[in-house]
MMTF fields as JSON, N, C-alpha, C and O atoms, coordinates in Angstrom:
{
  "mmtfVersion": "1.0.0",
  "mmtfProducer": "UNKNOWN",
  "numBonds": 499,
  "numAtoms": 500,
  "numGroups": 125,
  "numChains": 1,
  "numModels": 1,
  "chainsPerModel": [1],
  "groupsPerChain": [125],
  "chainIdList": ["A"],
  "bondAtomList": [4, 2, 8, 6, 12, 10, 16, 14, 20, 18, 24, 22, 28, 26, 32, 30, 36, 34, 40, 38, 44, 42, 48, 46, 52, 50, 56, 54, 60, 58, 64, 62, 68, 66, 72, 70, 76, 74, 80, 78, 84, 82, 88, 86, 92, 90, 96, 94, 100, 98, 104, 102, 108, 106, 112, 110, 116, 114, 120, 118, 124, 122, 128, 126, 132, 130, 136, 134, 140, 138, 144, 142, 148, 146, 152, 150, 156, 154, 160, 158, 164, 162, 168, 166, 172, 170, 176, 174, 180, 178, 184, 182, 188, 186, 192, 190, 196, 194, 200, 198, 204, 202, 208, 206, 212, 210, 216, 214, 220, 218, 224, 222, 228, 226, 232, 230, 236, 234, 240, 238, 244, 242, 248, 246, 252, 250, 256, 254, 260, 258, 264, 262, 268, 266, 272, 270, 276, 274, 280, 278, 284, 282, 288, 286, 292, 290, 296, 294, 300, 298, 304, 302, 308, 306, 312, 310, 316, 314, 320, 318, 324, 322, 328, 326, 332, 330, 336, 334, 340, 338, 344, 342, 348, 346, 352, 350, 356, 354, 360, 358, 364, 362, 368, 366, 372, 370, 376, 374, 380, 378, 384, 382, 388, 386, 392, 390, 396, 394, 400, 398, 404, 402, 408, 406, 412, 410, 416, 414, 420, 418, 424, 422, 428, 426, 432, 430, 436, 434, 440, 438, 444, 442, 448, 446, 452, 450, 456, 454, 460, 458, 464, 462, 468, 466, 472, 470, 476, 474, 480, 478, 484, 482, 488, 486, 492, 490, 496, 494],
  "bondOrderList": [1, 1, 1, 1, 1, 1, 1, 1, 1, 1, 1, 1, 1, 1, 1, 1, 1, 1, 1, 1, 1, 1, 1, 1, 1, 1, 1, 1, 1, 1, 1, 1, 1, 1, 1, 1, 1, 1, 1, 1, 1, 1, 1, 1, 1, 1, 1, 1, 1, 1, 1, 1, 1, 1, 1, 1, 1, 1, 1, 1, 1, 1, 1, 1, 1, 1, 1, 1, 1, 1, 1, 1, 1, 1, 1, 1, 1, 1, 1, 1, 1, 1, 1, 1, 1, 1, 1, 1, 1, 1, 1, 1, 1, 1, 1, 1, 1, 1, 1, 1, 1, 1, 1, 1, 1, 1, 1, 1, 1, 1, 1, 1, 1, 1, 1, 1, 1, 1, 1, 1, 1, 1, 1, 1],
  "groupList": [{"groupName": "MET", "atomNameList": ["N", "CA", "C", "O"], "elementList": ["N", "C", "C", "O"], "formalChargeList": [0, 0, 0, 0], "bondAtomList": [1, 0, 2, 1, 3, 2], "bondOrderList": [1, 1, 2], "singleLetterCode": "M", "chemCompType": "L-PEPTIDE LINKING"}, {"groupName": "ALA", "atomNameList": ["N", "CA", "C", "O"], "elementList": ["N", "C", "C", "O"], "formalChargeList": [0, 0, 0, 0], "bondAtomList": [1, 0, 2, 1, 3, 2], "bondOrderList": [1, 1, 2], "singleLetterCode": "A", "chemCompType": "L-PEPTIDE LINKING"}, {"groupName": "GLY", "atomNameList": ["N", "CA", "C", "O"], "elementList": ["N", "C", "C", "O"], "formalChargeList": [0, 0, 0, 0], "bondAtomList": [1, 0, 2, 1, 3, 2], "bondOrderList": [1, 1, 2], "singleLetterCode": "G", "chemCompType": "PEPTIDE LINKING"}, {"groupName": "THR", "atomNameList": ["N", "CA", "C", "O"], "elementList": ["N", "C", "C", "O"], "formalChargeList": [0, 0, 0, 0], "bondAtomList": [1, 0, 2, 1, 3, 2], "bondOrderList": [1, 1, 2], "singleLetterCode": "T", "chemCompType": "L-PEPTIDE LINKING"}, {"groupName": "VAL", "atomNameList": ["N", "CA", "C", "O"], "elementList": ["N", "C", "C", "O"], "formalChargeList": [0, 0, 0, 0], "bondAtomList": [1, 0, 2, 1, 3, 2], "bondOrderList": [1, 1, 2], "singleLetterCode": "V", "chemCompType": "L-PEPTIDE LINKING"}, {"groupName": "LEU", "atomNameList": ["N", "CA", "C", "O"], "elementList": ["N", "C", "C", "O"], "formalChargeList": [0, 0, 0, 0], "bondAtomList": [1, 0, 2, 1, 3, 2], "bondOrderList": [1, 1, 2], "singleLetterCode": "L", "chemCompType": "L-PEPTIDE LINKING"}, {"groupName": "PHE", "atomNameList": ["N", "CA", "C", "O"], "elementList": ["N", "C", "C", "O"], "formalChargeList": [0, 0, 0, 0], "bondAtomList": [1, 0, 2, 1, 3, 2], "bondOrderList": [1, 1, 2], "singleLetterCode": "F", "chemCompType": "L-PEPTIDE LINKING"}, {"groupName": "ILE", "atomNameList": ["N", "CA", "C", "O"], "elementList": ["N", "C", "C", "O"], "formalChargeList": [0, 0, 0, 0], "bondAtomList": [1, 0, 2, 1, 3, 2], "bondOrderList": [1, 1, 2], "singleLetterCode": "I", "chemCompType": "L-PEPTIDE LINKING"}, {"groupName": "TRP", "atomNameList": ["N", "CA", "C", "O"], "elementList": ["N", "C", "C", "O"], "formalChargeList": [0, 0, 0, 0], "bondAtomList": [1, 0, 2, 1, 3, 2], "bondOrderList": [1, 1, 2], "singleLetterCode": "W", "chemCompType": "L-PEPTIDE LINKING"}, {"groupName": "ARG", "atomNameList": ["N", "CA", "C", "O"], "elementList": ["N", "C", "C", "O"], "formalChargeList": [0, 0, 0, 0], "bondAtomList": [1, 0, 2, 1, 3, 2], "bondOrderList": [1, 1, 2], "singleLetterCode": "R", "chemCompType": "L-PEPTIDE LINKING"}, {"groupName": "PRO", "atomNameList": ["N", "CA", "C", "O"], "elementList": ["N", "C", "C", "O"], "formalChargeList": [0, 0, 0, 0], "bondAtomList": [1, 0, 2, 1, 3, 2], "bondOrderList": [1, 1, 2], "singleLetterCode": "P", "chemCompType": "L-PEPTIDE LINKING"}, {"groupName": "ASN", "atomNameList": ["N", "CA", "C", "O"], "elementList": ["N", "C", "C", "O"], "formalChargeList": [0, 0, 0, 0], "bondAtomList": [1, 0, 2, 1, 3, 2], "bondOrderList": [1, 1, 2], "singleLetterCode": "N", "chemCompType": "L-PEPTIDE LINKING"}, {"groupName": "SER", "atomNameList": ["N", "CA", "C", "O"], "elementList": ["N", "C", "C", "O"], "formalChargeList": [0, 0, 0, 0], "bondAtomList": [1, 0, 2, 1, 3, 2], "bondOrderList": [1, 1, 2], "singleLetterCode": "S", "chemCompType": "L-PEPTIDE LINKING"}, {"groupName": "CYS", "atomNameList": ["N", "CA", "C", "O"], "elementList": ["N", "C", "C", "O"], "formalChargeList": [0, 0, 0, 0], "bondAtomList": [1, 0, 2, 1, 3, 2], "bondOrderList": [1, 1, 2], "singleLetterCode": "C", "chemCompType": "L-PEPTIDE LINKING"}, {"groupName": "GLN", "atomNameList": ["N", "CA", "C", "O"], "elementList": ["N", "C", "C", "O"], "formalChargeList": [0, 0, 0, 0], "bondAtomList": [1, 0, 2, 1, 3, 2], "bondOrderList": [1, 1, 2], "singleLetterCode": "Q", "chemCompType": "L-PEPTIDE LINKING"}, {"groupName": "ASP", "atomNameList": ["N", "CA", "C", "O"], "elementList": ["N", "C", "C", "O"], "formalChargeList": [0, 0, 0, 0], "bondAtomList": [1, 0, 2, 1, 3, 2], "bondOrderList": [1, 1, 2], "singleLetterCode": "D", "chemCompType": "L-PEPTIDE LINKING"}, {"groupName": "TYR", "atomNameList": ["N", "CA", "C", "O"], "elementList": ["N", "C", "C", "O"], "formalChargeList": [0, 0, 0, 0], "bondAtomList": [1, 0, 2, 1, 3, 2], "bondOrderList": [1, 1, 2], "singleLetterCode": "Y", "chemCompType": "L-PEPTIDE LINKING"}, {"groupName": "HIS", "atomNameList": ["N", "CA", "C", "O"], "elementList": ["N", "C", "C", "O"], "formalChargeList": [0, 0, 0, 0], "bondAtomList": [1, 0, 2, 1, 3, 2], "bondOrderList": [1, 1, 2], "singleLetterCode": "H", "chemCompType": "L-PEPTIDE LINKING"}, {"groupName": "GLU", "atomNameList": ["N", "CA", "C", "O"], "elementList": ["N", "C", "C", "O"], "formalChargeList": [0, 0, 0, 0], "bondAtomList": [1, 0, 2, 1, 3, 2], "bondOrderList": [1, 1, 2], "singleLetterCode": "E", "chemCompType": "L-PEPTIDE LINKING"}, {"groupName": "LYS", "atomNameList": ["N", "CA", "C", "O"], "elementList": ["N", "C", "C", "O"], "formalChargeList": [0, 0, 0, 0], "bondAtomList": [1, 0, 2, 1, 3, 2], "bondOrderList": [1, 1, 2], "singleLetterCode": "K", "chemCompType": "L-PEPTIDE LINKING"}],
  "groupTypeList": [0, 1, 2, 3, 4, 5, 2, 4, 2, 3, 2, 4, 6, 6, 7, 1, 5, 7, 8, 7, 4, 1, 6, 4, 5, 9, 0, 7, 5, 5, 9, 1, 3, 2, 10, 3, 11, 5, 2, 4, 7, 10, 4, 6, 5, 5, 1, 5, 7, 12, 3, 5, 7, 5, 4, 6, 6, 10, 9, 7, 13, 11, 13, 5, 11, 7, 12, 6, 5, 5, 14, 3, 4, 15, 3, 6, 6, 7, 12, 14, 16, 4, 5, 5, 12, 4, 1, 12, 4, 2, 6, 5, 4, 1, 5, 6, 2, 5, 5, 10, 5, 17, 6, 5, 18, 1, 4, 16, 1, 19, 10, 5, 11, 3, 5, 18, 5, 12, 2, 14, 1, 19, 5, 1, 13],
  "groupIdList": [1, 2, 3, 4, 5, 6, 7, 8, 9, 10, 11, 12, 13, 14, 15, 16, 17, 18, 19, 20, 21, 22, 23, 24, 25, 26, 27, 28, 29, 30, 31, 32, 33, 34, 35, 36, 37, 38, 39, 40, 41, 42, 43, 44, 45, 46, 47, 48, 49, 50, 51, 52, 53, 54, 55, 56, 57, 58, 59, 60, 61, 62, 63, 64, 65, 66, 67, 68, 69, 70, 71, 72, 73, 74, 75, 76, 77, 78, 79, 80, 81, 82, 83, 84, 85, 86, 87, 88, 89, 90, 91, 92, 93, 94, 95, 96, 97, 98, 99, 100, 101, 102, 103, 104, 105, 106, 107, 108, 109, 110, 111, 112, 113, 114, 115, 116, 117, 118, 119, 120, 121, 122, 123, 124, 125],
  "secStructList": [7, 6, 6, 7, 5, 6, 6, 5, 7, 2, 2, 2, 2, 2, 2, 2, 2, 2, 2, 2, 2, 2, 2, 2, 2, 2, 2, 2, 2, 2, 1, 1, 7, 4, 4, 4, 4, 4, 4, 2, 2, 2, 2, 2, 2, 2, 2, 2, 2, 2, 2, 2, 2, 2, 2, 2, 1, 7, 1, 1, 7, 7, 7, 7, 7, 2, 2, 2, 2, 1, 7, 7, 7, 7, 6, 6, 2, 2, 2, 2, 2, 2, 2, 2, 2, 2, 2, 2, 2, 2, 2, 2, 2, 2, 2, 2, 2, 2, 2, 2, 2, 2, 2, 6, 7, 7, 7, 7, 7, 7, 7, 7, 7, 2, 2, 2, 2, 2, 2, 2, 2, 2, 2, 2, 7],
  "xCoordList": [44.016, 43.074, 43.07, 43.566, 42.499, 42.466, 41.511, 40.603, 41.837, 41.048, 40.91, 39.866, 41.959, 41.977, 43.038, 44.046, 42.714, 43.862, 43.827, 42.788, 44.977, 45.207, 44.39, 44.034, 44.154, 43.322, 41.932, 41.319, 41.213, 39.92, 39.391, 40.125, 38.231, 37.89, 37.264, 37.406, 36.518, 36.011, 34.697, 34.251, 34.187, 32.751, 33.005, 32.366, 34.126, 34.394, 34.659, 34.201, 35.328, 35.519, 34.445, 34.205, 33.549, 32.076, 31.214, 30.577, 31.327, 30.44, 31.167, 30.459, 32.336, 33.085, 32.659, 32.342, 32.645, 32.096, 30.625, 30.314, 29.743, 28.462, 28.356, 27.614, 28.874, 28.973, 29.501, 28.955, 30.793, 31.278, 30.185, 30.068, 29.598, 28.454, 27.332, 26.712, 27.099, 26.01, 26.296, 25.465, 27.575, 27.986, 28.15, 27.845, 28.633, 28.478, 27.319, 27.166, 26.202, 24.749, 24.087, 23.293, 24.572, 24.061, 24.528, 23.702, 25.74, 26.381, 25.602, 25.093, 25.605, 24.897, 23.341, 22.835, 22.653, 21.286, 20.978, 19.875, 21.853, 21.692, 21.877, 21.326, 22.582, 22.733, 21.695, 21.66, 20.898, 19.42, 18.352, 18.246, 17.662, 16.577, 15.251, 14.952, 14.406, 12.95, 13.077, 13.969, 11.922, 11.85, 12.881, 12.845, 13.747, 14.711, 15.741, 16.316, 15.961, 17.067, 16.623, 17.386, 15.282, 14.695, 15.056, 14.825, 15.612, 16.264, 17.356, 17.693, 17.856, 18.975, 18.432, 19.131, 16.944, 16.621, 16.467, 16.635, 16.173, 16.133, 17.579, 17.825, 18.369, 19.641, 20.43, 21.246, 20.142, 20.662, 20.193, 20.842, 18.789, 18.145, 18.648, 19.03, 18.68, 19.132, 20.728, 21.01, 21.61, 23.037, 22.948, 23.659, 21.999, 21.859, 21.583, 22.386, 20.333, 19.834, 20.622, 20.585, 21.317, 22.392, 23.443, 23.963, 24.066, 24.939, 24.552, 25.223, 23.309, 22.939, 22.65, 22.84, 22.199, 22.095, 23.318, 23.526, 24.333, 25.867, 26.509, 27.361, 26.261, 26.805, 25.929, 26.556, 24.699, 24.135, 23.718, 23.114, 23.957, 23.771, 25.132, 25.035, 26.302, 27.519, 27.617, 27.117, 28.217, 28.232, 29.133, 28.822, 30.292, 31.271, 31.333, 31.227, 31.489, 31.508, 33.051, 33.884, 33.394, 34.684, 35.327, 36.339, 34.467, 34.759, 35.938, 35.99, 36.584, 37.457, 37.219, 38.132, 35.886, 35.66, 35.162, 34.237, 35.871, 35.722, 34.456, 33.811, 34.124, 32.796, 31.5, 30.514, 31.493, 30.595, 30.458, 29.397, 31.65, 31.554, 31.158, 30.846, 31.18, 30.763, 29.329, 28.785, 28.61, 27.192, 26.65, 27.213, 25.442, 24.74, 23.568, 22.531, 23.528, 22.189, 22.076, 23.039, 20.728, 20.356, 20.005, 18.834, 20.989, 20.634, 19.869, 19.406, 19.695, 19.144, 17.883, 17.432, 17.182, 15.85, 14.839, 14.137, 14.792, 13.517, 13.992, 13.133, 15.137, 15.267, 15.2, 14.933, 15.376, 15.123, 13.708, 13.314, 12.818, 11.436, 10.907, 9.821, 11.332, 10.988, 11.196, 10.358, 12.379, 12.805, 12.026, 11.882, 11.491, 10.853, 9.41, 8.718, 8.937, 7.659, 7.552, 6.599, 8.554, 8.574, 8.56, 7.757, 9.368, 9.54, 8.371, 8.071, 7.703, 6.268, 5.14, 4.298, 5.284, 4.297, 4.597, 3.633, 5.768, 5.985, 5.579, 5.148, 5.75, 5.645, 4.087, 3.641, 3.266, 1.835, 1.082, 0.074, 1.694, 1.358, 1.656, 0.732, 2.701, 3.224, 2.278, 1.671, 2.064, 1.274, -0.198, -0.733, -0.935, -2.274, -2.406, -3.419, -1.055, -1.352, -1.092, -1.464, -0.572, -0.307, -1.434, -1.762, -1.979, -2.911, -4.144, -4.598, -4.649, -5.8, -5.48, -6.165, -4.21, -3.866, -3.909, -4.216, -3.496, -3.352, -4.667, -4.929, -5.619, -7.01, -8.014, -8.986, -7.64, -8.7, -8.375, -9.048, -7.221, -6.849, -7.847, -8.261, -8.2, -9.119, -8.707, -7.701, -9.537, -9.319, -10.449, -11.643, -9.895, -10.812, -11.139, -10.306, -12.201, -12.486, -11.766, -11.611, -11.355, -10.802, -11.795, -12.768, -11.528, -12.42, -12.736, -11.856, -14.089, -14.293, -13.798, -13.895, -13.286, -12.929, -14.557, -15.429, -14.756, -16.19, -16.034, -17.028, -14.918, -14.952, -15.158, -15.813, -14.746, -15.185, -16.523, -17.156, -17.144, -18.446, -19.321, -20.293, -19.126, -19.875, -19.775, -20.749, -18.704, -18.403, -19.476, -20.172, -19.484, -20.146, -21.648, -22.433, -21.999, -23.234, -23.894, -25.091, -23.027, -23.397, -23.487, -24.226, -22.65, -22.754, -24.098, -24.786, -24.432, -25.76, -26.995, -27.984, -26.813, -28.047, -28.084, -29.029],
  "yCoordList": [20.836, 20.189, 18.918, 18.432, 18.047, 16.537, 16.165, 16.876, 14.884, 14.29, 14.907, 14.831, 15.499, 16.116, 15.351, 14.891, 15.27, 14.9, 15.606, 15.693, 16.192, 17.159, 18.537, 19.261, 18.783, 19.994, 19.945, 21.012, 18.676, 18.583, 17.586, 16.654, 17.678, 16.687, 15.512, 15.324, 14.558, 13.25, 13.666, 12.854, 14.786, 14.976, 14.878, 14.041, 15.799, 15.689, 14.236, 13.829, 13.564, 12.05, 11.404, 10.662, 11.755, 11.129, 11.345, 10.479, 12.548, 13.135, 12.433, 11.806, 12.464, 11.768, 10.244, 9.754, 9.483, 8.149, 7.793, 6.805, 8.889, 9.022, 9.079, 8.242, 9.796, 10.237, 9.026, 8.669, 8.431, 7.434, 5.993, 5.301, 5.813, 4.832, 5.018, 4.167, 6.333, 6.696, 6.487, 6.062, 6.817, 6.519, 5.269, 4.823, 4.451, 2.814, 2.313, 1.423, 2.721, 2.336, 2.759, 2.076, 3.982, 4.546, 3.535, 2.933, 3.392, 2.571, 1.127, 0.68, 0.545, -0.855, -0.701, -1.608, 0.421, 0.477, 0.927, 0.642, 1.574, 1.838, 0.677, 0.667, -0.181, -1.498, -2.381, -3.396, -2.244, -3.068, -2.677, -1.551, -3.615, -3.362, -3.254, -3.743, -2.49, -2.317, -1.014, -0.166, -1.096, 0.102, 0.011, 0.938, -0.936, -0.958, 0.139, 0.712, 0.416, 1.51, 2.944, 3.91, 2.993, 4.243, 4.459, 5.529, 3.455, 3.445, 4.571, 4.917, 5.089, 6.0, 7.268, 7.922, 7.554, 8.734, 8.869, 9.949, 7.804, 7.953, 7.805, 8.321, 7.331, 7.176, 8.37, 8.685, 9.142, 10.356, 11.525, 12.425, 11.151, 12.244, 11.922, 12.859, 10.631, 10.484, 10.794, 11.095, 10.723, 11.221, 12.822, 13.479, 13.424, 14.898, 15.329, 16.032, 14.873, 15.12, 14.769, 15.533, 13.675, 13.512, 14.375, 14.67, 15.03, 15.994, 17.189, 17.78, 17.573, 18.924, 18.948, 19.961, 17.778, 17.767, 17.982, 18.853, 17.158, 17.38, 18.593, 18.944, 19.27, 20.513, 21.719, 22.549, 21.718, 22.747, 22.422, 23.302, 21.453, 21.135, 20.496, 19.358, 21.069, 20.436, 20.347, 21.253, 19.323, 18.96, 19.585, 19.543, 20.18, 20.884, 22.421, 22.83, 23.197, 24.717, 25.067, 24.443, 25.889, 26.337, 27.673, 28.311, 27.853, 29.098, 28.584, 27.427, 29.352, 29.217, 29.644, 29.587, 30.111, 30.749, 29.53, 28.843, 29.276, 28.096, 27.942, 26.898, 29.266, 29.507, 29.123, 28.595, 29.31, 29.066, 27.539, 27.0, 26.914, 25.498, 24.692, 23.503, 25.3, 24.519, 24.576, 23.916, 25.415, 25.402, 24.291, 23.802, 23.611, 22.544, 22.949, 23.133, 23.118, 23.554, 22.681, 22.437, 22.096, 21.354, 21.988, 22.241, 22.244, 23.171, 22.381, 23.071, 21.143, 20.383, 19.846, 18.796, 20.583, 20.219, 20.202, 19.218, 21.29, 21.415, 20.588, 19.992, 20.518, 19.667, 18.005, 17.16, 17.713, 16.302, 16.059, 14.954, 16.986, 16.526, 16.91, 16.399, 17.579, 17.7, 16.424, 15.929, 15.979, 14.585, 13.405, 12.357, 13.662, 12.381, 12.531, 11.53, 13.782, 13.927, 13.47, 12.814, 13.835, 13.353, 11.721, 11.111, 11.155, 9.759, 9.067, 7.975, 9.602, 9.034, 9.185, 8.328, 10.449, 10.526, 9.56, 8.947, 9.331, 8.257, 6.899, 6.048, 6.776, 5.26, 5.206, 4.15, 6.085, 5.897, 5.854, 5.194, 6.569, 6.614, 5.249, 4.533, 4.862, 3.261, 2.403, 1.651, 2.459, 1.379, 1.415, 0.361, 2.668, 2.645, 2.495, 2.261, 2.711, 2.452, 0.997, 0.651, 0.124, -1.167, -2.157, -3.246, -1.536, -2.464, -2.759, -3.901, -2.005, -2.072, -3.247, -4.263, -2.945, -3.853, -5.353, -6.346, -5.275, -6.769, -7.341, -8.492, -6.482, -7.016, -7.151, -7.905, -6.274, -6.34, -7.088, -6.925, -7.99, -8.656, -9.777, -10.526, -9.86, -10.89, -12.348, -12.806, -13.024, -14.618, -15.225, -15.15, -15.837, -16.476, -17.917, -18.508, -18.528, -19.765, -20.631, -20.303, -21.874, -22.755, -23.359, -23.812, -23.42, -23.947, -25.302, -26.054, -25.705, -27.302, -28.007, -27.431, -29.241, -29.928, -30.343, -30.647, -30.317, -30.718, -32.275, -32.928, -32.942, -34.404, -35.045, -36.087, -34.641, -35.116, -34.91, -35.889, -33.723, -33.463, -34.426, -34.924, -34.715, -35.571, -36.942, -37.672, -37.413, -38.769, -38.982, -39.99, -37.984, -38.067, -38.081, -38.869, -37.456, -37.251, -38.69, -38.97, -39.392, -40.714, -41.815, -42.795, -41.558, -42.485, -42.153, -43.079, -40.986, -40.683, -41.283, -41.574, -41.468, -41.918, -43.415, -44.06],
  "zCoordList": [9.548, 9.083, 8.97, 7.953, 10.005, 10.054, 9.002, 8.57, 8.613, 7.621, 6.254, 5.606, 5.85, 4.358, 3.686, 4.224, 2.508, 1.369, 0.22, -0.433, -0.151, -1.081, -0.862, -1.792, 0.456, 0.728, 0.603, 0.593, 0.486, 0.379, 1.334, 1.663, 1.801, 2.763, 2.282, 1.074, 2.996, 2.799, 1.878, 1.067, 2.024, 1.15, -0.084, -0.722, -0.849, -2.064, -2.553, -3.621, -1.823, -2.295, -2.502, -3.454, -1.322, -1.268, -2.601, -3.2, -2.889, -4.067, -5.237, -6.025, -5.412, -6.689, -6.729, -7.812, -5.574, -5.532, -6.062, -6.726, -5.587, -6.042, -7.459, -7.973, -8.114, -9.441, -10.412, -11.455, -9.778, -10.328, -10.426, -11.437, -9.374, -9.38, -10.162, -10.799, -10.049, -11.088, -12.498, -13.301, -12.794, -14.383, -14.579, -15.686, -13.636, -14.091, -14.178, -15.014, -13.371, -13.276, -14.701, -15.347, -15.027, -16.417, -17.532, -18.217, -17.669, -18.589, -18.665, -19.693, -17.506, -17.358, -17.876, -18.537, -17.563, -17.703, -19.216, -19.68, -19.947, -21.186, -22.17, -23.271, -21.778, -22.684, -22.409, -23.106, -21.614, -21.5, -22.541, -23.029, -22.792, -23.585, -22.935, -21.846, -23.8, -23.302, -22.326, -22.336, -21.473, -20.582, -19.404, -18.595, -19.218, -18.157, -18.43, -17.505, -19.707, -19.824, -19.372, -19.394, -18.948, -18.435, -16.98, -16.417, -16.396, -15.084, -14.84, -13.708, -15.961, -16.116, -15.312, -14.538, -15.631, -15.123, -13.452, -12.884, -12.843, -11.39, -10.942, -9.851, -11.437, -11.106, -11.172, -10.305, -12.376, -12.31, -11.255, -10.723, -11.163, -10.245, -8.837, -8.136, -8.352, -7.167, -6.796, -5.636, -7.668, -7.527, -7.504, -6.744, -8.416, -8.333, -6.935, -6.322, -6.366, -5.233, -3.982, -3.018, -3.952, -2.936, -3.048, -1.972, -4.351, -4.342, -3.709, -2.863, -4.196, -3.754, -2.12, -1.447, -1.609, 0.063, 0.535, 1.38, 0.008, 0.495, 0.276, 1.093, -0.649, -0.864, 0.04, 0.697, 0.004, 0.62, 2.179, 2.792, 2.692, 4.073, 4.632, 5.092, 4.638, 4.951, 6.672, 7.339, 7.252, 8.318, 9.412, 10.603, 8.94, 9.543, 9.267, 8.111, 10.224, 10.087, 9.856, 10.513, 9.091, 8.662, 9.471, 9.181, 10.491, 11.398, 12.556, 12.974, 12.852, 14.013, 15.453, 16.276, 15.793, 16.949, 17.648, 17.215, 18.839, 19.669, 20.461, 20.55, 21.115, 21.816, 20.736, 21.249, 19.669, 18.73, 18.426, 18.11, 18.557, 18.213, 19.609, 19.535, 20.73, 22.009, 22.188, 23.073, 21.307, 21.433, 20.948, 19.969, 21.492, 21.088, 20.272, 20.91, 19.031, 18.361, 17.264, 16.537, 17.068, 15.975, 14.67, 14.387, 13.882, 12.817, 11.693, 10.784, 11.645, 10.583, 11.141, 10.685, 12.24, 12.756, 11.641, 11.409, 10.982, 10.048, 8.822, 8.171, 8.505, 7.073, 7.587, 6.733, 8.573, 9.139, 9.179, 8.806, 9.604, 9.498, 8.249, 7.975, 7.533, 6.059, 5.233, 4.48, 5.469, 4.935, 5.471, 4.841, 6.772, 7.172, 6.713, 6.526, 6.526, 6.008, 4.616, 4.197, 3.919, 2.29, 2.284, 1.577, 2.999, 3.189, 3.656, 3.173, 4.537, 5.008, 3.888, 3.62, 3.276, 2.265, 1.165, 0.705, 0.678, -0.285, 0.089, -0.69, 1.309, 1.899, 1.803, 1.355, 2.121, 2.284, 0.746, 0.494, -0.048, -1.501, -1.889, -2.275, -1.836, -2.182, -1.737, -2.5, -0.326, 0.198, -0.251, -0.596, -0.264, -0.667, -2.398, -3.056, -2.844, -4.35, -4.647, -5.769, -3.943, -4.131, -3.468, -3.94, -2.236, -1.764, -2.581, -2.511, -3.229, -4.313, -5.143, -5.261, -5.772, -6.766, -6.257, -6.916, -4.818, -4.214, -3.965, -4.312, -3.299, -2.874, -3.983, -3.967, -5.015, -6.09, -7.392, -8.411, -7.314, -8.267, -8.565, -7.68, -9.792, -10.424, -10.311, -10.852, -9.585, -9.663, -10.395, -10.106, -11.383, -12.307, -11.937, -11.25, -12.292, -12.171, -13.337, -14.514, -12.665, -13.753, -14.325, -13.723, -16.049, -17.043, -16.67, -16.25, -16.815, -16.732, -18.093, -19.176, -17.958, -19.182, -19.748, -18.934, -20.872, -21.384, -21.469, -21.151, -21.854, -21.92, -20.559, -20.578, -19.451, -18.203, -17.897, -17.502, -18.009, -17.955, -18.84, -18.272, -20.005, -20.785, -20.331, -20.513, -19.746, -19.256, -18.019, -17.901, -17.223, -15.863, -16.454, -15.926, -17.267, -17.681, -18.318, -18.251, -18.842, -19.516, -18.389, -18.487, -17.288, -16.221, -15.46, -15.03, -15.311, -14.586, -15.105, -14.432, -16.595, -17.234, -17.079, -17.533]
}
């Protein structure tokens, strides 16, 4: 078994690295004040979702049948399109959610200085 250390593959080390980074980010975000410490929730969910994807969609088959390994089949066809559609919907929601905020931002007139206005009125008389 090439690419294994202590009998486990690189995926286990990658999952451990994901959780170590999530733990460090959690410790940093919990020390922040205000609503910034709520960033712990997306960090945890991102680590959980990436772990579940790595566990339930492994890239290597553990079977020894050579003829099965020579077949070229895209088994991730549906999941790739599901991921693409979710990312596209998220992009469109973010785009159409931010565009009205950008275009409908209120532009207020600068207040006139009353002293300058009274001085111009005196000169006109």
